[in-house]
C-alpha positions in Angstrom: 0.0 0.0 0.0 1.0 3.6 -0.5 0.0 5.7 2.5 -2.8 3.3 3.4 -4.2 3.3 -0.1 -3.3 0.5 -2.7 -1.4 1.8 -5.7 -4.1 0.5 -8.1 -6.6 2.8 -6.4 -4.6 6.0 -6.8 -4.3 8.7 -9.5 -1.3 10.8 -10.5 -1.5 14.4 -11.7 1.5 16.4 -12.9 1.4 20.2 -13.4 3.7 22.7 -15.0 2.9 26.3 -14.5 4.0 29.4 -16.4 2.7 32.9 -16.5 0.0 32.5 -19.1 -0.4 28.7 -19.5 -0.5 25.5 -17.4 0.3 22.0 -18.7 -1.1 18.9 -17.0 -0.7 15.2 -17.2 -3.3 12.9 -15.6 -2.2 9.2 -15.2 -2.9 6.1 -13.3 -0.4 5.8 -10.4 0.5 2.1 -10.5 1.9 2.1 -14.0 1.7 5.8 -15.1 -0.8 4.8 -17.8 -1.9 8.1 -19.5 -5.5 9.2 -19.0 -5.4 12.8 -20.3 -3.0 15.6 -21.2 -3.9 19.2 -21.8 -3.2 22.9 -21.5 -5.0 25.6 -19.5 -4.8 29.1 -21.2 -5.0 31.8 -18.6 -3.5 34.6 -20.7 -6.6 36.6 -20.9 -7.2 36.8 -17.1 -6.6 40.2 -15.6 -4.7 39.2 -12.5 -3.0 36.3 -10.8 -6.0 35.6 -8.6 -8.3 35.3 -11.6 -5.8 33.0 -13.3 -5.7 30.8 -10.2 -9.5 30.6 -10.1 -9.6 29.5 -13.8 -6.9 26.8 -13.1 -8.8 25.7 -10.0 -12.0 25.1 -12.1 -10.0 22.9 -14.5 -8.4 20.9 -11.6 -11.9 20.2 -10.2 -13.0 18.9 -13.6 -9.8 16.7 -13.8 -10.6 15.3 -10.4 -14.1 14.3 -11.6 -12.8 12.9 -14.9 -10.0 10.9 -13.1 -12.5 9.4 -10.7 -14.8 8.5 -13.6 -12.0 6.9 -15.4 -11.0 4.8 -12.4 -14.7 3.8 -11.9 -14.7 2.6 -15.6 -11.6 0.5 -15.0 -13.3 -0.9 -11.9 -16.2 -2.1 -14.0 -13.8 -3.5 -16.6 -12.0 -5.5 -14.0 -8.7 -3.5 -14.3 -9.1 -2.6 -10.6 -10.4 -5.4 -8.4 -12.5 -3.4 -5.9 -13.4 0.2 -5.1 -11.4 2.0 -2.4 -13.3 2.4 0.9 -12.4 6.1 1.3 -12.3 7.3 -2.3 -9.6 7.5 -4.9 -6.2 8.7 -3.6 -4.5 11.5 -5.5 -0.8 12.2 -5.9 0.0 15.6 -7.3 3.3 17.0 -8.5 4.3 20.5 -9.6 7.2 21.1 -11.9 9.1 24.0 -10.2 9.5 26.1 -13.4 10.9 29.0 -11.4 14.2 27.0 -11.0 14.4 26.4 -14.8 15.3 30.0 -15.7 18.3 32.1 -15.8 18.6 34.9 -13.2 16.4 37.9 -14.3 18.3 40.5 -16.3 15.7 43.2 -16.2 12.8 44.4 -14.1 10.4 42.8 -16.6 12.1 39.4 -16.2 12.0 39.8 -12.4 8.3 40.7 -12.5 7.5 37.7 -14.7 9.3 35.3 -12.4 7.5 36.8 -9.3 4.2 36.4 -11.1 4.9 32.7 -11.9 6.0 32.0 -8.3 2.8 33.7 -7.0 0.5 31.8 -9.3 2.4 28.5 -8.5 1.8 29.1 -4.8 -1.9 29.8 -5.3 -2.3 26.6 -7.4 -0.5 24.5 -4.8 -2.8 25.8 -2.1 -5.8 25.0 -4.3 -4.5 21.5 -4.9 -4.3 20.8 -1.2 -8.0 21.7 -0.9 -9.2 19.9 -4.0 -7.1 16.7 -3.8 -6.7 16.5 0.0 -3.0 16.0 -0.4 -0.1 18.5 -0.5 1.6 18.5 -4.0 5.2 17.5 -4.3 7.3 20.3 -5.7 9.7 18.9 -8.2 13.0 20.4 -9.3 13.1 20.2 -13.1 16.7 18.9 -13.0 15.7 15.9 -10.8 12.8 14.9 -13.0 14.9 15.1 -16.1 17.8 13.2 -14.6 15.2 10.4 -13.9 15.1 10.0 -17.7 18.8 10.5 -18.2 18.4 14.1 -19.4 20.9 16.6 -17.9 20.8 20.4 -17.7 18.0 22.9 -17.7 16.5 25.2 -20.3 14.9 24.7 -23.7 17.2 22.0 -25.1 16.6 19.7 -22.1 12.9 20.3 -22.2 12.9 19.3 -25.9 14.7 16.1 -24.9 12.0 15.3 -22.4 9.3 15.9 -25.0 11.0 13.5 -27.4 11.0 10.8 -24.6 7.4 11.5 -23.8 6.4 11.0 -27.4 8.5 7.8 -27.6 6.8 6.5 -24.4 3.3 7.6 -25.4 2.7 7.5 -29.2 -0.5 9.5 -28.8 1.2 12.3 -26.7 -0.4 15.6 -27.9 1.6 18.2 -29.7 0.5 21.7 -30.4 1.9 23.5 -33.5 1.6 27.0 -34.8 0.0 27.6 -38.2 3.5 27.7 -39.7 4.0 24.1 -38.5 6.5 25.1 -35.9 6.2 23.6 -32.4 4.2 25.7 -29.9 6.3 26.0 -26.8 3.2 25.3 -24.7 3.6 21.7 -25.7 6.6 21.5 -23.5 4.4 22.3 -20.5 2.6 19.0 -20.9 5.9 17.0 -21.2 7.3 18.9 -18.2 4.2 17.9 -16.2 4.6 14.3 -17.4 8.2 14.2 -16.3 7.5 15.7 -12.9 4.6 13.2 -12.3 6.8 10.3 -13.3 9.5 11.3 -11.0 7.1 12.0 -8.1 5.6 8.5 -8.6 9.1 7.0 -8.3 9.9 9.0 -5.2 6.6 7.8 -3.6 7.4 4.2 -4.5 10.9 4.4 -3.0 9.4 5.7 0.2 7.0 2.9 0.2 9.7 0.3 -0.1 11.6 1.9 2.7 8.7 1.0 5.0 9.7 -2.7 4.7 12.3 -3.3 7.4 13.3 -6.7 6.1 14.0 -5.4 2.6 15.9 -2.4 4.0 18.1 -4.5 6.2 18.9 -6.8 3.2 19.9 -3.9 1.0 21.9 -2.2 3.8 23.9 -5.4 4.3 24.5 -5.6 0.5 25.7 -2.0 0.4 27.9 -2.3 3.4 29.4 -5.4 1.9 31.3 -3.4 -0.8 35.1 -3.2 -0.2 35.1 0.6 -0.3 32.4 0.9 2.4 34.0 -1.8 4.5 37.3 0.2 4.5 35.4 3.3 5.6 33.6 1.4 8.3 36.9 0.1 9.6 38.3 3.6 9.7 35.2 4.9 11.6 35.6 2.1 14.2 39.3 3.0 14.7 38.6 6.7 15.1 35.6 6.3 17.4 34.7 8.2 19.7 36.8 11.1 18.6 35.1 14.0 16.7 36.7 13.1 13.4 35.3 9.6 13.9 31.8 11.0 14.3 32.3 13.1 11.2 33.4 10.0 9.2 30.4 8.1 10.5 28.1 10.8 9.2 29.8 10.7 5.8 29.6 6.9 5.8 25.9 6.9 6.6 25.2 9.6 4.0 26.9 7.4 1.3 25.1 4.3 2.5 21.7 6.1 2.2 22.5 7.3 -1.4 23.5 3.7 -2.4 20.3 2.3 -0.8 18.3 4.8 -2.8 20.1 3.8 -6.0 19.4 0.2 -5.3 15.7 0.9 -4.7 15.5 2.9 -7.9 17.1 0.0 -9.8 14.6 -2.4 -8.3 11.7 -0.2 -9.3 13.0 0.2 -12.8 13.2 -3.6 -13.2 9.7 -4.0 -11.8 8.4 -1.4 -14.3 10.0 -3.2 -17.2 8.5 -6.5 -16.0 5.1 -4.9 -15.7 5.3 -3.5 -19.2 6.5 -6.9 -20.6 3.6 -8.8 -18.9 1.1 -6.2 -20.2 2.5 -6.6 -23.7 2.4 -10.4 -23.5 -1.2 -10.3 -22.3 -2.1 -8.0 -25.2 -0.4 -10.3 -27.7 -2.3 -13.3 -26.3 -5.7 -11.6 -26.4 -7.8 -13.3 -29.1 -9.1 -11.1 -32.0 -12.7 -11.3 -33.1 
């Protein structure tokens, strides 16, 4: 279970907020199967409060549609039984304020402040609508999850390419000239943040298993490098330098444990995809 609610009874929503548009990605939590992608145009709103109200209305509609979609899957047998306390929501927000260069003018500074203010209002609305505090995701972390480094337009384009490869029907908005509308990147930003948030949640879930954690910890501490560090810590204890070394050792152990958990989840995701593809291949055609 994830926070007392089975994964198969949870929904995942990613958001990416800019000054005049918001991109969203609505998915099933357990396997990030896509339900809906879209954009919210708030460019005509007079002030940030009005923009937040328009976004809030869309979020409430998405909540309704997400629950309807899960109810349909319940009827189709994809989900075995309804949740006793309603569908659980996990919401992520791509922190776009960290994906920009420092402001070079008062106009740039005002734009970034407006985005930060709108983002804060939307986060507060998400808490009320979905009964769960959104996870604020640094763009660099969500992109690294897919092997994409850096920030800015080029890395955002790489994420869009990966999203379209993963989801053939991923929507793309073009200008009349045929050039890509930059707002398309808001949807792929939202998708990436949601995918990363799901992984973080699953890692935390696995950490609740004391037997698994002890097994992984023994494996990590069994490496020659960490064994040498552990020996040095024992030799230096209880001096201050020994305590400092122990803190460094524990920090490294935790990073390696996280890496091991991420690797396990990546393997489980591949296996889930393979089983789903095998089941689809075996399904008789009429």
